C-alpha positions as CSV (number, residue, x, y, z in Angstrom):
1,M,-13.4,23.4,-2.0
2,I,-16.1,21.9,-4.3
3,Y,-14.7,18.4,-5.1
4,T,-16.4,16.0,-2.8
5,K,-14.9,12.6,-3.7
6,I,-12.0,12.9,-1.2
7,S,-11.0,9.7,0.6
8,G,-7.9,8.5,2.4
9,F,-6.0,5.8,4.2
10,S,-7.2,6.9,7.6
11,D,-5.2,4.2,9.4
12,E,-2.4,6.7,9.1
13,I,-4.3,8.8,11.6
14,S,-4.7,6.0,14.2
15,G,-5.2,2.2,14.4
16,S,-8.5,2.9,16.0
17,T,-11.4,3.3,13.6
18,D,-13.2,5.5,16.1
19,E,-10.3,7.9,16.1
20,Q,-10.0,7.7,12.3
21,F,-13.6,8.5,11.7
22,G,-13.6,11.3,14.3
23,V,-10.8,13.1,12.4
24,L,-12.5,12.5,9.1
25,N,-15.7,14.0,10.4
26,K,-13.7,17.0,11.7
27,L,-12.2,17.5,8.3
28,G,-15.4,17.0,6.4
29,I,-14.2,13.9,4.6
30,N,-17.0,11.4,3.9
31,Y,-15.0,8.4,2.6
32,F,-12.1,6.3,3.6
33,E,-9.9,3.6,2.1
34,P,-10.0,0.8,4.7
35,R,-6.6,-0.9,5.2
36,G,-5.7,-1.1,9.0
37,I,-8.9,-1.8,11.0
38,D,-8.5,-1.8,14.8
39,G,-5.2,-3.8,14.6
40,K,-6.2,-6.0,11.8
41,N,-5.6,-5.8,8.0
42,I,-8.8,-5.3,6.0
43,S,-8.1,-8.6,4.2
44,L,-8.4,-10.6,7.4
45,L,-11.8,-9.4,8.6
46,N,-14.5,-12.1,8.8
47,D,-18.1,-11.5,8.0
48,N,-19.0,-10.4,11.6
49,E,-16.1,-8.0,11.8
50,A,-16.8,-6.5,8.4
51,G,-20.5,-6.2,9.4
52,A,-19.5,-4.4,12.6
53,L,-17.3,-2.0,10.6
54,A,-20.2,-1.3,8.3
55,E,-22.3,-0.4,11.3
56,K,-19.7,1.9,12.7
57,M,-19.3,3.6,9.3
58,K,-23.0,4.2,9.3
59,K,-22.8,5.7,12.7
60,Y,-20.1,8.2,11.7
61,G,-21.5,8.8,8.2
62,I,-18.4,7.4,6.5
63,K,-18.4,5.3,3.3
64,A,-15.7,3.2,1.7
65,S,-14.2,4.5,-1.5
66,S,-12.2,1.3,-2.2
67,I,-10.8,-1.6,-0.2
68,G,-7.1,-0.8,0.4
69,S,-6.2,-4.5,0.1
70,P,-2.7,-6.1,-0.1
71,I,-3.8,-8.5,-2.9
72,G,-1.0,-9.1,-5.4
73,K,1.6,-8.0,-2.9
74,I,3.3,-11.4,-2.8
75,K,6.1,-13.1,-4.7
76,L,5.4,-15.2,-7.8
77,T,7.0,-18.0,-5.9
78,D,4.5,-17.7,-3.1
79,D,1.3,-19.9,-2.8
80,F,-1.2,-18.2,-5.2
81,D,-4.0,-20.6,-4.3
82,A,-4.0,-19.5,-0.7
83,H,-3.7,-15.9,-1.8
84,F,-6.6,-16.3,-4.1
85,E,-8.7,-17.4,-1.1
86,T,-7.7,-14.2,0.7
87,F,-8.7,-12.3,-2.5
88,K,-12.2,-13.9,-2.4
89,R,-12.5,-12.9,1.3
90,V,-11.7,-9.3,0.2
91,V,-14.3,-9.3,-2.5
92,K,-16.9,-10.4,0.2
93,T,-15.8,-7.6,2.5
94,A,-16.1,-5.1,-0.4
95,K,-19.7,-6.2,-0.8
96,I,-20.4,-5.9,3.0
97,L,-18.9,-2.4,3.0
98,N,-20.8,-1.4,-0.2
99,T,-17.9,-0.5,-2.4
100,V,-17.2,-1.8,-5.9
101,Y,-13.5,-0.9,-5.9
102,I,-10.6,-3.1,-4.6
103,R,-7.0,-1.8,-4.8
104,I,-4.5,-4.6,-6.0
105,F,-0.9,-5.1,-7.1
106,S,0.9,-7.1,-9.7
107,F,3.3,-9.3,-7.7
108,Y,7.0,-9.3,-6.8
109,H,9.7,-11.5,-8.3
110,N,13.3,-12.4,-7.5
111,G,16.0,-10.6,-9.4
112,E,16.1,-7.3,-11.3
113,K,15.0,-8.0,-14.8
114,W,11.5,-9.3,-15.4
115,T,11.5,-12.4,-17.7
116,D,8.8,-13.3,-20.3
117,P,7.7,-16.4,-18.3
118,E,7.3,-14.2,-15.2
119,R,5.2,-11.6,-17.2
120,E,3.0,-14.5,-18.5
121,E,2.5,-15.7,-14.9
122,V,1.5,-12.2,-13.8
123,I,-1.0,-11.9,-16.6
124,K,-2.4,-15.4,-15.9
125,R,-3.0,-14.6,-12.2
126,L,-4.6,-11.2,-12.9
127,K,-6.9,-12.8,-15.5
128,K,-8.1,-15.2,-12.9
129,M,-8.8,-12.4,-10.5
130,I,-10.5,-10.3,-13.2
131,F,-12.8,-13.2,-14.1
132,Y,-13.8,-13.5,-10.4
133,A,-14.3,-9.8,-10.2
134,K,-16.6,-9.9,-13.2
135,E,-18.6,-12.6,-11.6
136,N,-19.0,-10.5,-8.5
137,D,-19.4,-7.0,-10.0
138,V,-16.3,-5.5,-8.5
139,V,-13.6,-3.4,-10.1
140,L,-9.9,-4.2,-9.5
141,L,-7.7,-1.1,-9.4
142,H,-4.1,-1.7,-10.1
143,E,-1.6,0.5,-8.2
144,N,1.8,1.3,-9.6
145,E,3.9,0.1,-6.6
146,K,7.7,0.0,-6.5
147,D,9.2,-3.4,-7.3
148,I,6.0,-5.2,-8.5
149,Y,5.6,-6.0,-12.2
150,G,3.6,-2.8,-12.8
151,D,6.0,-0.3,-11.2
152,T,7.0,1.5,-14.4
153,A,4.8,3.3,-16.8
154,E,5.8,0.9,-19.6
155,R,4.8,-2.2,-17.6
156,C,1.6,-0.5,-16.3
157,L,0.7,0.3,-19.9
158,D,1.4,-3.3,-20.8
159,L,-1.1,-4.5,-18.2
160,M,-3.7,-2.0,-19.3
161,N,-3.2,-2.9,-23.0
162,E,-3.6,-6.6,-22.1
163,L,-6.3,-6.5,-19.5
164,Y,-8.1,-3.2,-19.2
165,C,-11.9,-3.6,-19.0
166,D,-14.9,-2.7,-16.8
167,N,-13.4,-4.8,-14.0
168,F,-9.7,-3.8,-14.2
169,K,-8.5,-0.2,-14.2
170,A,-5.7,1.9,-13.0
171,V,-4.8,3.8,-9.8
172,F,-2.3,6.6,-10.5
173,D,0.2,7.2,-7.7
174,P,2.7,10.0,-8.5
175,A,4.9,9.3,-5.5
176,N,5.4,5.7,-6.4
177,F,6.5,6.6,-9.9
178,V,8.9,9.2,-8.5
179,Q,10.4,6.5,-6.3
180,C,10.9,4.3,-9.3
181,G,12.7,7.1,-11.2
182,V,9.8,7.5,-13.7
183,D,8.8,10.9,-15.1
184,T,5.3,11.4,-13.9
185,K,4.2,13.6,-16.8
186,S,5.2,11.0,-19.3
187,A,3.6,8.2,-17.2
188,Y,0.4,10.3,-16.9
189,S,0.3,10.8,-20.6
190,D,0.7,7.1,-21.3
191,L,-1.9,6.0,-18.7
192,K,-4.4,8.9,-18.6
193,Q,-7.2,7.0,-20.4
194,Y,-7.0,4.1,-18.0
195,I,-7.0,6.1,-14.7
196,E,-10.1,5.4,-12.5
197,Y,-8.7,6.5,-9.1
198,M,-5.9,8.6,-7.8
199,H,-3.6,8.3,-4.7
200,I,-2.7,11.7,-3.3
201,K,1.0,11.3,-2.6
202,D,4.1,13.1,-3.7
203,A,7.8,12.4,-3.4
204,L,11.4,13.6,-4.1
205,Y,13.6,12.1,-6.7
206,D,16.9,12.5,-4.8
207,S,15.8,10.8,-1.6
208,G,12.6,9.0,-2.5
209,R,11.1,10.8,0.6
210,V,7.3,11.3,0.6
211,V,6.2,14.9,1.0
212,P,2.9,16.7,1.0
213,F,1.1,16.7,-2.4
214,G,2.4,19.4,-4.7
215,M,5.7,19.8,-2.8
216,G,7.6,17.1,-4.5
217,D,8.7,16.0,-8.0
218,G,5.5,14.3,-9.0
219,N,4.0,17.1,-11.1
220,A,1.0,16.9,-8.8
221,E,-0.7,20.2,-9.7
222,Y,-0.2,19.6,-13.5
223,I,-1.6,16.1,-13.3
224,L,-4.6,16.9,-11.1
225,T,-5.4,20.0,-13.1
226,D,-5.5,18.0,-16.3
227,L,-7.5,15.2,-14.7
228,L,-10.2,17.5,-13.2
229,K,-10.5,19.8,-16.2
230,G,-10.8,16.7,-18.4
231,G,-13.9,15.6,-16.4
232,F,-12.4,13.1,-14.0
233,D,-14.9,12.4,-11.2
234,G,-13.1,9.5,-9.5
235,F,-11.8,9.4,-5.9
236,L,-8.7,11.3,-4.7
237,S,-7.4,9.2,-1.9
238,L,-5.0,10.7,0.6
239,E,-2.0,8.4,1.5
240,P,0.2,10.8,3.5
241,H,3.2,8.5,4.4
242,L,4.7,11.6,6.0
243,G,6.6,9.9,8.8
244,S,7.0,11.7,12.1
245,F,5.4,15.0,12.6
246,E,8.6,16.5,14.0
247,G,10.6,15.3,11.0
248,L,8.5,17.5,8.7
249,S,10.2,20.6,10.1
250,E,13.2,20.1,7.9
251,L,10.9,20.6,4.9
252,E,10.4,24.2,6.0
253,L,6.7,24.1,5.8
254,G,6.4,27.0,8.2
255,D,2.9,28.3,8.8
256,E,1.3,25.2,7.2
257,M,2.1,23.2,10.4
258,K,0.9,25.8,12.9
259,G,-2.1,24.7,14.9
260,L,-2.1,21.1,13.7
261,A,-2.5,18.3,16.1
262,R,0.6,16.2,16.7
263,G,1.0,12.7,15.3
264,G,-1.2,11.0,12.7
265,E,-4.0,13.5,12.9
266,G,-1.6,16.3,12.2
267,T,0.2,14.7,9.2
268,F,-3.2,13.6,7.7
269,T,-4.6,17.1,8.1
270,L,-1.4,18.5,6.5
271,A,-1.8,16.2,3.6
272,F,-5.5,17.2,3.3
273,N,-4.7,20.9,3.4
274,A,-2.1,20.5,0.7
275,L,-4.7,18.8,-1.6
276,K,-7.3,21.5,-0.8
277,K,-4.9,24.2,-1.8
278,I,-4.3,22.7,-5.2
279,I,-8.0,22.0,-5.8
280,E,-9.0,25.5,-4.9
281,K,-6.3,26.9,-7.2
282,I,-7.7,24.7,-10.0
């Protein structure tokens, strides 16, 4: 495998960063997307804790690809001023961990149909965050997450048309689109020019269940082939979400599970092997 910008949510391996980094070293992965850090969310680390994490990263030879933050994962009726203070904390942590990227979301609302005033509030909040990102030389990566404003390709495109710039770009997550009933080929076509980062996750339309990359309905191989052949050199970040190791047996993965460690290390390794297989084919 020649593609080197592989990362992942290694808290799916273990809550312990020592265990996370040990497995990443074993797999030859040099980056991670920090989210769960020794029992604490990345957004809650203070300067000393972030500094200690940076030292541990150095010890293991691991770098941060992006902060896997929960910013924007609140309701529009929640206190945005308090949330913005958390956002500023995350920006500081990104600096300490030496990454320019921060994963964000575009807020939840009450009800099914998004209203024009709600859209305007989403745009207003994101603009404030983007302005702060510009001041601090970081890049906000919007993830298409189920039930937030930008959960469909149409609304993601709306955000990109309105806000795309050097400090606001797109994460493409095929599984999340599948879980929203969105055709991923169409979504990819619409958003291709805005994609800066990709989450390696796949899912099934009928159940919404997350499966190894390339084994679901997300058109994983088609999208990754087009991205890489088009010159994409951004991060591919593993987000396995594969549930219990034993529960995978019903997917009839057969030989692909042989010899894997049980638990988080096994599911993370399975996800990595699925990605490797597609990259090598490409």
